C-alpha positions in Angstrom: -21.4 32.8 6.8 -20.8 30.8 3.7 -21.6 27.1 3.7 -18.7 24.8 2.8 -18.7 23.3 -0.7 -18.7 19.7 0.3 -19.2 18.6 -3.4 -16.0 20.5 -4.3 -14.1 18.8 -1.5 -15.2 15.3 -2.5 -14.9 15.9 -6.3 -12.8 18.9 -7.0 -12.7 20.6 -10.4 -9.5 18.7 -11.5 -11.0 15.3 -10.9 -12.6 13.7 -14.0 -15.0 10.7 -14.4 -12.2 8.2 -15.1 -10.4 9.1 -11.9 -13.7 8.8 -9.9 -14.2 5.3 -11.3 -10.7 4.3 -10.5 -11.1 5.6 -6.9 -14.4 3.6 -6.6 -12.6 0.5 -7.9 -9.8 1.1 -5.4 -12.4 1.1 -2.6 -13.6 -2.3 -3.7 -10.2 -3.8 -4.3 -8.8 -2.5 -1.0 -11.8 -4.0 0.7 -10.9 -7.4 -0.7 -7.2 -7.1 0.1 -7.9 -6.0 3.6 -10.4 -8.9 4.2 -7.8 -11.4 2.7 -5.2 -10.0 5.1 -7.4 -10.9 8.1 -8.9 -14.2 6.8 -6.1 -16.0 5.1 -3.4 -16.2 7.9 -6.0 -17.2 10.6 -7.8 -19.6 8.3 -4.5 -21.3 7.3 -3.4 -21.5 10.9 -6.7 -23.2 11.7 -6.3 -25.8 9.0 -2.8 -26.7 10.2 -0.3 -24.3 8.8 2.6 -23.6 11.1 4.6 -20.3 11.1 7.2 -21.9 9.0 4.6 -23.1 6.4 3.1 -19.6 6.3 6.6 -18.2 5.8 7.1 -20.4 2.7 3.6 -19.5 1.4 4.3 -15.8 1.8 7.7 -16.2 0.1 6.0 -18.0 -2.9 3.3 -15.3 -3.0 6.0 -12.6 -3.0 7.9 -14.2 -5.9 4.7 -14.5 -8.0 3.6 -11.0 -7.1 7.0 -9.7 -8.2 6.7 -11.4 -11.5 3.2 -10.1 -12.1 4.2 -6.6 -11.1 7.1 -6.7 -13.5 4.9 -7.9 -16.3 2.4 -5.1 -15.7 5.2 -2.5 -15.4 6.8 -3.6 -18.7 3.6 -4.1 -20.7 1.1 -1.5 -19.5 2.8 1.6 -21.0 3.2 -0.3 -24.2 -0.2 -2.1 -24.6 -2.5 -0.1 -22.4 -2.9 0.4 -18.6 -6.7 -0.2 -18.7 -6.3 -3.9 -19.5 -4.3 -4.6 -16.4 -6.5 -2.5 -14.1 -9.4 -4.7 -15.1 -7.7 -8.1 -15.4 -5.8 -8.4 -12.0 -8.9 -7.9 -9.8 -10.7 -10.6 -11.8 -7.8 -13.0 -11.0 -8.2 -12.2 -7.3 -12.0 -12.8 -7.6 -11.3 -16.3 -9.0 -8.7 -17.1 -6.4 -11.1 -16.3 -3.6 -13.7 -18.7 -5.1 -11.0 -21.5 -5.0 -10.3 -20.7 -1.3 -14.1 -21.0 -0.6 -14.3 -24.5 -2.3 -11.1 -26.4 -1.3 -8.5 -26.9 1.5 -6.1 -28.7 -0.8 -2.6 -27.4 0.1 -1.3 -27.3 -3.5 -4.4 -25.3 -4.7 -4.2 -23.0 -1.7 -0.5 -22.2 -2.4 -1.2 -21.7 -6.1 -4.2 -19.4 -5.8 -2.9 -17.5 -2.8 0.1 -16.6 -5.0 -2.2 -15.7 -8.0 -4.4 -13.5 -5.9 -1.5 -12.0 -3.8 -3.5 -13.1 -0.7 -2.3 -12.7 2.9 0.9 -10.7 2.5 -0.4 -7.7 4.4 -2.9 -7.2 7.2 -6.1 -5.2 6.9 -4.5 -2.3 8.7 -2.3 -1.6 5.7 -5.0 0.4 3.9 -5.8 -2.4 1.5 -2.7 -2.3 -0.8 -4.0 -3.5 -4.2 -1.2 -5.6 -5.5 0.5 -6.2 -8.9 -1.8 -3.9 -11.0 -0.6 -0.9 -9.0 2.0 0.3 -11.6 -0.7 0.6 -14.2 -3.2 2.3 -11.9 -0.7 4.8 -10.5 0.6 5.7 -13.9 -3.0 6.2 -15.2 -3.9 8.4 -12.3 -0.7 10.4 -12.5 -1.4 11.2 -16.2 -5.0 12.2 -15.4 -4.2 15.4 -13.4 -1.6 18.1 -13.5 1.5 18.0 -11.2 0.0 20.7 -9.0 -2.8 18.3 -7.9 -0.9 15.0 -7.9 -0.2 14.9 -4.1 -3.8 15.7 -3.4 -5.0 13.0 -5.8 -2.8 10.3 -4.3 -3.9 11.4 -0.8 -7.5 10.8 -2.0 -6.6 7.5 -3.5 -5.0 6.4 -0.2 -8.1 7.7 1.6 -10.2 5.5 -0.7 -7.9 2.5 0.2 -8.5 3.2 3.9 -12.3 3.4 3.3 -12.3 0.1 1.4 -10.1 -1.5 4.1 -12.6 -0.3 6.7 -15.4 -2.1 4.9 -13.3 -5.2 4.6 -12.2 -5.5 8.2 -15.0 -3.6 9.9 -17.9 -5.4 8.3 -16.9 -8.4 6.1 -14.4 -9.8 8.6 -17.2 -10.5 11.0 -18.8 -13.0 8.5 -17.0 -16.1 10.0 -18.3 -15.2 13.5 -21.8 -14.5 12.2 -21.8 -17.8 10.3 -20.7 -19.8 13.4 -23.5 -18.0 15.3 -26.1 -19.5 13.0 -24.7 -23.0 13.2 -21.9 -23.4 10.7 -18.7 -25.2 11.7 -15.6 -23.2 12.6 -13.9 -23.9 9.2 -17.0 -23.8 7.0 -17.8 -20.4 8.4 -14.9 -19.0 6.4 -16.5 -20.0 3.0 -19.1 -17.1 2.8 -16.3 -14.7 3.8 -14.2 -15.9 0.8 -17.3 -15.5 -1.4 -17.6 -11.9 -0.2 -14.0 -11.4 -1.0 -14.6 -12.7 -4.5 -17.6 -10.3 -5.0 -15.8 -7.1 -4.0 -12.8 -8.1 -6.2 -15.1 -8.7 -9.1 -16.6 -5.2 -8.6 -13.1 -3.7 -8.7 -12.5 -5.3 -12.1 -15.9 -4.3 -13.5 -16.0 -0.6 -12.5 -13.1 0.5 -14.8 -14.6 -1.1 -17.9 -15.8 2.3 -19.2 -12.7 4.4 -18.5 -10.9 5.9 -21.4 -7.8 4.0 -22.8 -4.9 6.3 -22.2 -2.5 6.9 -25.1 1.0 7.0 -23.7 3.7 8.6 -25.9 6.3 5.8 -26.6 9.3 6.8 -28.7 9.2 5.2 -32.1 12.7 3.6 -31.9 11.6 1.3 -29.1 10.2 -2.1 -30.0 8.8 -4.9 -28.0 9.1 -4.4 -24.2 9.8 -0.8 -23.1 12.7 -0.2 -20.8 13.2 3.2 -19.1 15.6 5.4 -21.0 15.8 8.6 -18.8 15.0 7.3 -15.3 17.9 4.9 -14.6 19.6 7.1 -11.9 16.3 7.4 -10.0 15.4 3.7 -10.5 18.8 2.4 -9.3 18.5 4.4 -6.1 15.0 3.1 -5.6 16.2 -0.5 -6.1 18.8 -0.1 -3.4 16.3 1.5 -0.9 13.5 -0.9 -1.7 15.7 -4.0 -1.5 16.5 -3.1 2.1 12.9 -2.2 2.8 11.8 -5.6 1.5 14.0 -7.4 4.0 12.4 -5.4 6.8 8.8 -5.9 5.6 9.3 -9.7 5.1 10.2 -10.1 8.8 6.9 -8.7 10.1 4.5 -7.4 7.4 2.9 -10.6 6.3 2.7 -11.9 9.9 0.8 -9.1 11.7 -2.6 -11.0 11.7 -0.9 -14.3 12.5 1.0 -12.7 15.4 -2.2 -11.2 16.8 -3.9 -14.6 16.6 -0.9 -16.5 18.2 0.1 -13.8 20.7 -3.3 -12.8 22.0 -5.8 -15.4 20.7 -7.6 -12.8 18.6 -10.0 -14.2 16.0 -11.0 -12.5 12.7 -13.7 -10.4 14.3 -11.5 -8.9 17.0 -8.6 -8.4 14.6 -11.0 -6.8 12.1 -12.3 -4.4 14.7 -8.8 -3.3 15.5 -8.0 -2.8 11.8 -11.3 -0.9 11.4 -10.2 1.6 14.1 -6.8 1.9 12.4 -8.3 2.5 9.0 -10.7 5.2 10.3 -7.7 7.0 11.9 -5.5 6.3 8.9 -7.9 8.2 6.6 -6.9 11.4 8.2 -3.2 10.6 7.9 -3.8 10.1 4.2 -5.6 13.4 3.7 -3.0 15.2 5.7 -0.1 13.9 3.6 -0.2 16.8 1.1 -0.1 19.4 3.8 2.8 17.7 5.6 4.7 17.6 2.3 4.1 21.4 1.8 5.5 22.2 5.2 8.4 19.7 5.5 9.1 18.7 1.9 8.1 15.4 0.4 11.4 13.5 1.1 11.8 14.7 4.7 8.2 13.7 5.4 8.7 10.2 4.0 11.9 9.8 6.1 10.3 11.0 9.3 7.3 8.7 8.9 9.5 5.7 8.3 11.7 6.3 11.3 8.8 7.0 13.7 7.0 3.9 12.3 10.0 1.7 12.9 10.5 2.9 16.5 6.9 2.2 17.4 7.3 -1.4 16.6 9.2 -2.0 19.9 6.5 -0.9 22.3 3.9 -2.7 20.2 5.5 -6.2 20.4 6.2 -5.7 24.1 2.6 -4.9 25.0 1.1 -7.4 27.5 -2.4 -7.4 26.1 -4.2 -7.0 22.8 -5.7 -3.6 23.0 -2.5 -1.9 24.3 -0.6 -3.4 21.4 -3.4 -2.4 19.1 -3.3 1.2 20.3 0.4 1.5 19.6 -0.1 -0.2 16.2 -2.8 2.4 15.5 -0.5 5.3 16.1 2.2 3.6 14.0 -0.1 3.0 11.0 -1.5 6.6 11.1 2.1 7.8 10.8 3.0 5.4 8.1 -0.2 6.2 6.1 1.0 9.8 5.8 4.1 8.7 4.0 2.5 6.1 1.7 0.8 8.3 -0.9 3.7 10.7 -0.8 6.1 7.9 -1.8 3.9 7.0 -4.7 3.3 10.6 -5.8 7.0 11.4 -5.5 8.2 8.7 -7.9 5.5 9.7 -10.4 6.7 13.3 -10.2 10.4 12.8 -10.7 10.2 10.5 -13.8 9.0 11.2 -17.3 5.4 10.7 -18.2 6.1 7.9 -20.7 8.1 5.9 -18.2 5.8 6.2 -15.1 4.3 2.7 -15.2 7.5 0.9 -15.9 9.4 2.8 -13.2 6.6 2.3 -10.7 6.6 -1.4 -11.4 10.4 -2.0 -11.6 11.0 0.1 -8.5 8.8 -2.4 -6.6 10.4 -5.5 -7.8 13.3 -5.5 -5.3 10.9 -5.0 -2.4 8.8 -8.0 -3.5 11.9 -10.1 -4.2 13.7 -9.4 -0.9 10.4 -9.5 1.1 10.0 -13.1 -0.2 13.4 -14.0 1.2 12.8 -13.3 4.9 9.4 -14.8 5.7 10.6 -18.4 5.9 13.3 -17.3 8.4 10.7 -15.2 10.3 8.3 -18.2 10.4 11.1 -20.4 11.9 11.8 -17.7 14.5 8.1 -17.4 15.4 7.9 -21.2 15.9 11.1 -21.8 17.7 12.7 -18.6 19.2 10.5 -15.6 19.9 7.2 -14.0 18.9 8.7 -10.5 19.0 12.3 -10.9 17.5 11.2 -10.8 13.8 9.5 -7.5 14.4 12.5 -6.1 16.2 14.8 -7.1 13.4 12.5 -5.6 10.8 12.3 -2.3 12.7 16.1 -1.9 12.8 16.4 -2.6 9.1 13.6 0.0 8.4 15.5 2.7 10.2 18.5 1.9 8.0 16.2 2.2 4.9 15.1 5.7 6.0 18.7 6.9 6.3 19.6 5.6 2.8 16.4 7.2 1.3 17.4 10.6 2.8 21.0 10.2 1.5 19.8 9.4 -2.1 16.8 11.8 -2.5 17.2 14.8 -0.3 18.3 17.0 -3.2 15.9 15.6 -5.8 12.7 17.7 -5.7 9.5 16.9 -7.5 8.5 19.6 -10.1 5.9 21.3 -7.9 8.3 21.6 -5.0 11.1 22.8 -7.1 8.8 25.5 -8.6 7.9 26.8 -5.1 11.6 27.0 -4.3 12.3 29.1 -7.4 9.3 31.3 -6.8 10.4 31.9 -3.2 13.9 32.8 -4.3 12.6 35.2 -6.9 10.2 37.0 -4.5 11.5 40.4 -3.4 13.0 40.3 0.1 11.3 42.3 2.9 13.5 45.1 4.2 15.0 44.6 7.6 14.3 47.2 10.3 17.8 48.7 10.0 17.3 49.2 6.3 14.3 51.5 6.7 16.5 54.5 7.3 17.4 56.6 10.3 14.0 58.2 10.4 12.4 55.0 11.6 10.0 54.9 8.6 
């Protein structure tokens, strides 16, 4: 019996040193993002922010995040992706230090926006924020199309691992600090310092990666705009504009909702998110297999519909761990679609336009997701703790239908190749074609 090649599973032949460093950086950055997703909403609620104030903060953060994402998208293909992969985590590290040192409302708003803090909970796999267009384009150019879904599945796995560290270990820092005598609010300071440290590590790890040379046509000058990808980009804008409205209703408020609805503190919320991230890792790694069986687009649509439907039993659950169990199932399903969406866009656009399309395609999501949090915050404070989630769920189902309508006939290269190979393969003879002798 042959022993499994664990080294080959962890670091396969198509993965180089630069990719490994970026995956390690993703672990660190996701750890910080997930920790911020737990700390920031609860901390701000404790220092006096209402649901409406949080909604305004999330809106401001969304606008700034969209501007930063757009800048990275436009400039990284032109001036180098490595610069942005290093710089944005350092900004997050500095923002966390400010949170540790002050409770001034203006500074909290400014540096929450600069660091993209608090817009998603730690169960989201630690999404890494505005530098994502540069990172995704760098990764997509580092491997062949055959391995791209597997690579993005591993990157999503790394995000889940980082988020697990952030919410399963670091989120307990406020509780531990209170246990040794710190006040309730001061106990958050060492947690924000921990957030700064992991973000700093995320910026330092890629220092030695190779600067990619991206082929940019000579006739372009200044800021690069996509030339070949407009049909795909416009469809993504429509889909992501609707998706942003859905996300804005509930995405930034998950931690706040758990705190308000069930009285859960950072340790309890972190424990739930830790369970979700452990389970979500397997969804990440199963993404490539699901795409091979169903097709990338169909898998994305199915995961979005199922994820939307599961919101209803989650918000109606009478106690914390039942809601958490439904949320766990939802996030495992959603995690399967996340790396496929990223890989799909990278596969259907030209190499030289990957970063700009990745960034521009996200701008509508970030813009429209900044529009709905103030309304959601008002509804949380004055109407219902479940209605924003239910509205977001309905809009998400609509998004899935539009996505299917737009992209069901646009296959990525590796999937189109399999279709061609299958069509070219000789057909097996049917039983009645074998002859009367029954051969």
